[in-house]
C-alpha positions as CSV (number, residue, x, y, z in Angstrom):
1,X,88.8,51.5,86.2
2,X,92.2,49.4,86.0
3,X,94.1,48.8,88.4
4,X,97.7,50.1,88.1
5,X,100.1,48.2,91.3
6,X,103.3,50.4,90.1
7,X,101.2,53.3,90.8
8,X,99.3,52.3,94.0
9,X,103.1,51.5,95.0
10,X,104.1,55.2,94.2
11,X,101.2,56.4,96.2
12,X,101.5,54.7,99.3
13,X,105.2,56.1,99.0
14,X,104.2,59.5,99.0
15,X,102.0,59.1,101.7
16,X,104.7,57.3,104.3
17,X,106.8,59.9,102.9
18,X,104.7,63.0,104.0
19,X,103.4,61.8,107.0
20,X,106.2,59.2,108.4
21,X,106.2,61.2,111.5
22,X,102.8,60.4,112.5
23,X,102.9,57.3,110.9
24,X,105.7,56.6,113.7
25,X,104.5,57.9,116.5
26,X,100.8,56.9,116.1
27,X,102.0,53.3,115.0
28,X,103.8,53.1,118.3
29,X,101.2,54.4,120.0
30,X,98.8,51.5,118.8
31,X,101.4,49.0,119.5
32,X,101.1,49.9,122.9
33,X,97.5,50.2,123.4
34,X,96.9,47.6,121.2
35,X,99.6,45.3,120.0
36,X,100.4,44.4,116.1
37,X,96.9,45.2,114.9
38,X,96.7,48.7,117.0
39,X,100.3,49.4,115.4
40,X,98.4,49.3,112.0
41,X,95.1,51.0,113.3
42,X,97.8,54.2,114.8
43,X,99.5,54.2,111.7
44,X,96.5,54.7,109.3
45,X,94.6,57.5,111.7
46,X,97.4,59.6,113.0
47,X,98.2,59.6,108.4
48,X,94.9,60.5,108.2
49,X,95.0,63.4,111.2
50,X,97.7,64.7,110.1
51,X,95.9,64.7,106.3
52,X,93.3,66.7,107.4
53,X,95.7,69.0,109.5
54,X,97.2,70.1,106.5
55,X,94.5,70.5,104.2
56,X,92.9,72.8,107.4
57,X,95.8,74.5,107.3
58,X,96.0,75.2,103.6
59,X,92.0,76.1,102.9
60,X,92.5,72.4,100.9
61,X,95.0,74.0,98.4
62,X,98.4,72.1,97.6
63,X,101.0,73.5,98.7
64,X,102.8,73.8,94.9
65,X,98.8,76.0,94.6
66,X,99.6,78.1,96.9
67,X,103.0,78.6,96.3
68,X,102.6,79.2,92.4
69,X,99.8,82.0,93.3
70,X,101.6,83.8,96.2
71,X,105.1,84.1,93.7
72,X,103.0,86.1,91.1
73,X,100.9,88.3,93.1
74,X,103.4,89.2,95.4
75,X,105.8,89.7,92.0
76,X,102.5,92.2,90.6
77,X,103.0,94.0,94.3
78,X,106.3,94.6,94.0
79,X,105.7,95.8,90.2
80,X,103.3,98.3,91.0
81,X,104.9,99.2,94.7
82,X,106.5,102.4,92.7
83,X,102.8,103.4,91.3
84,X,103.6,102.5,87.8
85,X,105.1,98.6,86.3
86,X,108.5,99.2,84.4
87,X,108.9,97.5,81.0
88,X,112.2,95.8,82.8
89,X,109.4,94.6,85.7
90,X,107.4,93.4,83.0
91,X,110.1,91.7,81.4
92,X,111.3,89.8,84.1
93,X,108.0,88.6,85.4
94,X,107.8,87.1,81.4
95,X,110.8,85.8,81.8
96,X,110.1,83.9,84.9
97,X,107.4,82.1,82.8
98,X,109.4,81.2,79.7
99,X,112.0,79.4,82.0
100,X,109.3,77.9,83.8
101,X,107.7,76.3,80.4
102,X,104.2,77.2,81.6
103,X,101.2,75.9,79.7
104,X,99.1,78.3,77.8
105,X,97.0,77.8,81.1
106,X,99.2,77.6,84.0
107,X,100.5,81.2,81.6
108,X,97.0,82.7,82.0
109,X,96.7,81.6,85.6
110,X,100.4,83.3,86.7
111,X,99.3,86.5,84.0
112,X,96.2,86.6,86.1
113,X,97.9,86.4,89.7
114,X,100.4,89.0,88.5
115,X,97.5,91.3,87.6
116,X,95.8,90.8,90.7
117,X,98.9,91.7,92.7
118,X,99.0,95.0,90.9
119,X,95.8,96.1,92.1
120,X,96.4,99.2,95.1
121,X,93.3,97.5,97.2
122,X,95.0,93.6,97.2
123,X,96.2,92.5,100.2
124,X,99.7,90.0,100.3
125,X,98.4,88.4,103.4
126,X,95.5,86.7,101.6
127,X,98.1,84.6,99.6
128,X,101.0,84.8,102.8
129,X,99.1,83.8,105.2
130,X,98.3,80.0,104.0
131,X,102.3,80.1,102.7
132,X,103.3,81.1,106.0
133,X,101.7,78.1,107.7
134,X,103.4,75.5,104.9
135,X,106.8,77.1,104.9
136,X,107.4,77.5,109.0
137,X,108.2,73.8,108.8
138,X,110.4,74.1,105.6
139,X,112.9,77.0,105.2
140,X,114.3,76.2,101.6
141,X,110.9,76.8,100.7
142,X,110.7,79.8,102.1
143,X,114.3,81.2,100.9
144,X,113.5,80.1,97.3
145,X,110.3,82.3,97.7
146,X,112.6,85.3,98.6
147,X,114.8,85.1,96.1
148,X,112.3,85.3,93.7
149,X,110.5,88.4,95.2
150,X,114.1,89.9,95.5
151,X,115.0,89.1,92.0
152,X,112.2,90.9,91.0
153,X,112.2,94.0,93.2
154,X,115.8,94.4,91.4
155,X,114.7,93.6,88.0
156,X,114.9,97.4,87.1
157,X,118.8,98.1,89.0
158,X,117.7,98.6,92.0
159,X,115.1,98.9,95.2
160,X,113.2,101.5,95.7
161,X,112.1,102.9,99.4
162,X,108.1,101.5,98.3
163,X,109.3,97.9,96.6
164,X,111.7,97.9,100.4
165,X,108.5,98.3,102.1
166,X,106.1,95.5,100.5
167,X,109.3,93.1,101.3
168,X,109.3,93.8,104.6
169,X,105.9,92.7,104.9
170,X,106.7,90.0,103.4
171,X,109.5,89.4,105.6
172,X,107.4,89.9,108.5
173,X,103.9,87.4,107.1
174,X,106.7,85.0,106.6
175,X,108.7,85.2,109.9
176,X,111.9,86.0,108.6
177,X,114.6,88.3,110.8
178,X,115.7,91.4,109.6
179,X,119.4,90.2,109.5
180,X,118.3,87.1,107.8
181,X,116.6,89.0,105.3
182,X,119.9,91.5,104.7
183,X,121.8,88.3,104.9
184,X,119.4,86.9,101.4
185,X,119.5,90.5,99.7
186,X,123.4,90.8,99.9
187,X,124.3,87.1,98.4
188,X,121.0,87.6,95.5
189,X,122.9,91.3,94.4
190,X,126.2,89.4,94.5
191,X,124.6,86.3,92.4
192,X,123.2,89.4,90.0
193,X,126.6,90.9,89.9
194,X,128.2,87.4,89.2
195,X,125.6,86.7,86.4
196,X,126.3,90.1,84.7
197,X,129.5,89.8,84.8
198,X,130.4,86.3,83.7
199,X,128.9,83.8,80.9
200,X,129.6,80.0,81.5
201,X,132.8,80.3,83.2
202,X,134.2,83.6,80.7
203,X,135.0,86.9,82.2
204,X,132.9,89.7,80.2
205,X,135.1,93.0,78.7
206,X,135.5,95.1,81.4
207,X,135.2,92.7,84.4
208,X,138.8,92.5,86.0
209,X,139.2,88.8,87.5
210,X,139.0,90.1,91.1
211,X,135.8,91.9,91.4
212,X,134.3,88.3,90.0
213,X,135.7,86.6,92.2
214,X,134.6,88.9,94.7
215,X,130.9,88.7,93.9
216,X,131.6,84.4,93.9
217,X,131.9,84.3,97.6
218,X,129.0,86.9,97.8
219,X,126.9,84.2,95.7
220,X,128.3,81.6,99.0
221,X,126.8,84.4,101.5
222,X,131.2,83.8,102.5
223,X,134.2,86.8,102.7
224,X,137.5,85.5,100.8
225,X,138.9,85.7,104.7
226,X,137.3,82.4,105.2
227,X,138.8,79.1,105.6
228,X,138.7,76.2,102.9
229,X,136.3,74.2,105.1
230,X,134.2,77.4,105.8
231,X,133.5,77.7,102.0
232,X,132.8,73.9,101.3
233,X,130.6,74.3,104.1
234,X,128.5,77.4,102.8
235,X,128.8,75.6,99.2
236,X,127.3,72.5,100.5
237,X,124.6,74.0,102.7
238,X,123.0,76.2,100.0
239,X,123.3,73.3,97.3
240,X,121.2,71.3,99.6
241,X,118.9,74.3,100.1
242,X,118.3,74.7,96.4
243,X,118.0,70.8,95.2
244,X,115.4,71.5,92.7
245,X,114.1,67.4,93.6
246,X,113.9,68.0,97.8
247,X,112.1,71.2,97.0
248,X,109.4,69.8,94.8
249,X,108.7,67.2,97.3
250,X,108.0,69.6,99.7
251,X,106.1,71.9,98.0
252,X,107.8,73.7,94.8
253,X,105.6,73.6,91.9
254,X,107.3,71.2,89.3
255,X,107.0,74.2,87.0
256,X,109.8,76.0,89.0
257,X,112.1,73.4,89.1
258,X,114.5,74.9,86.1
259,X,114.6,78.0,88.2
260,X,116.2,75.6,91.0
261,X,118.5,74.2,88.6
262,X,119.7,78.2,87.6
263,X,120.5,78.5,91.4
264,X,122.6,75.6,91.6
265,X,124.5,76.5,88.6
266,X,124.7,79.5,89.5
267,X,126.0,78.3,93.2
268,X,128.5,75.4,91.8
269,X,129.9,78.6,88.5
270,X,130.7,80.7,92.2
271,X,132.6,77.6,94.1
272,X,134.2,76.6,90.9
273,X,135.9,79.5,90.5
274,X,137.0,80.5,94.1
275,X,138.4,76.8,94.2
276,X,140.4,77.9,90.7
277,X,141.5,81.3,92.4
278,X,142.8,79.7,95.7
279,X,144.8,76.7,93.7
280,X,146.2,79.2,91.9
281,X,147.8,81.2,94.9
């Protein structure tokens, strides 16, 4: 195998980024106890321990693999919650796979996971327990996961009681409170309406500007009474939460980057609509 200094540098940088907290703590302990040599030894030992702990908690699977499997297994569970999977729900799953530009192998894996989730005996705790261990320190990943599942539940126009029961179980396993989920659901419903009522910044026939503006505020999770400062803060927070590169660095499968980009585009469009309306007022 040839020596590739660039690849080696990238790997080293990834280690430092992932385990910088452990490196700092271990390095300081080593520095205090053993001087400069102890600094490097302590940092190295701490990084190895941190990596081993992450591997233990996730069963040896990568965060991306855990997120991917959980996404399509839970999507299948939600789709079958009413007893049968509708054509709309199947189409939503296909659309997600298409938007991810999956390879034939990954597409088959996604379909297999979706099918596994549809099984009445399937327990979503199998895939959500390891995911929960990952997302507690990565709230952006948790939000992205739940947004995908809420869109799946809303694919046929409404969320049934059976689907609500599955979503409540998902929230319990991922340690998301009822009020947090309610706020996220309200944002997702507003985003769906905003997306349906506008296309590339243009009104759809029969949609009033006032109604579109109302949904734009909902996308940001604020009301029309919010100040300019509050609107901007909400916008910046959501853009940061859905930044594709940040999400991938924290465990989002690279194939889902386009889904994150779509989110930022919707948020940007809603914010632009609000700014335009306020300038004209």
